C-alpha positions in Angstrom: 0.0 0.0 0.0 1.4 3.4 -1.0 1.2 5.8 1.9 1.4 9.6 2.0 2.0 12.1 4.6 -0.5 14.9 4.0 -2.7 17.5 5.7 -6.4 16.8 6.6 -8.5 19.9 7.1 -10.6 20.3 10.2 -12.0 23.4 11.7 -14.8 25.8 10.9 -15.5 27.8 7.7 -12.8 30.5 7.2 -10.9 29.1 10.1 -8.7 26.2 8.8 -6.9 23.9 11.2 -5.1 20.9 9.8 -4.0 17.5 11.0 -0.9 16.0 9.6 -1.8 12.4 8.9 -0.5 9.2 7.2 -3.1 8.0 4.7 -3.4 5.6 1.8 -2.5 7.5 -1.4 -5.9 6.7 -2.9 -8.0 8.0 0.1 -9.7 11.4 -0.2 -8.2 14.5 1.5 -10.5 14.4 4.6 -11.2 10.7 4.4 -9.9 7.7 6.3 -6.3 7.9 7.6 -3.9 5.4 9.2 -2.4 7.6 11.9 -2.2 11.3 13.0 1.3 12.5 13.5 0.8 16.3 13.9 -1.2 19.4 14.0 -1.0 22.7 12.1 -2.9 25.9 12.9 -2.0 28.7 10.4 -4.6 31.1 11.8 -2.9 31.7 15.1 -0.1 34.3 15.5 2.5 32.8 15.8 1.6 29.8 13.7 1.2 26.5 15.8 3.0 23.5 14.3 3.3 20.3 16.4 4.7 17.1 14.9 5.5 13.9 16.7 9.1 13.5 15.5 9.4 9.8 16.3 6.3 8.8 14.4 7.2 11.1 11.4 10.8 9.6 11.2 9.4 6.0 11.4 6.9 6.6 8.6 9.5 8.3 6.4 11.8 5.4 6.9 9.1 3.0 5.8 8.6 4.8 2.5 5.8 7.3 3.1 5.9 10.2 0.7 5.1 13.7 2.0 2.9 16.0 -0.1 4.5 19.3 -1.0 2.9 21.2 1.9 3.7 18.4 4.4 7.3 18.4 3.1 7.6 22.1 3.7 6.2 21.8 7.2 8.5 18.8 8.0 11.5 21.0 6.8 10.4 23.8 9.1 10.3 21.4 12.1 13.8 20.1 11.2 12.5 16.5 10.7 13.6 16.1 7.1 17.1 17.1 7.9 17.3 14.5 10.7 15.8 11.9 8.3 18.5 12.6 5.7 21.3 12.6 8.3 20.1 9.2 9.5 20.1 7.8 6.0 23.8 8.6 5.4 
């Protein structure tokens, strides 16, 4: 099964809040997911970004592919740098 790390929108109209989840690549954006690994709230000032580093590294090592937005957020949190260091 191909897995992706992506954002799932929750929250009210005009007030987006996102979960960072591991989902099957064929599942819809807000559909069924395997595991929640983080939380992102862009409406707050400063922006709230919480990611479980251990879970994220485990899923990246098993081959989960992050979406472009998830990849950007993982970079901001410093998780992608740790993943690339551990590969070398």
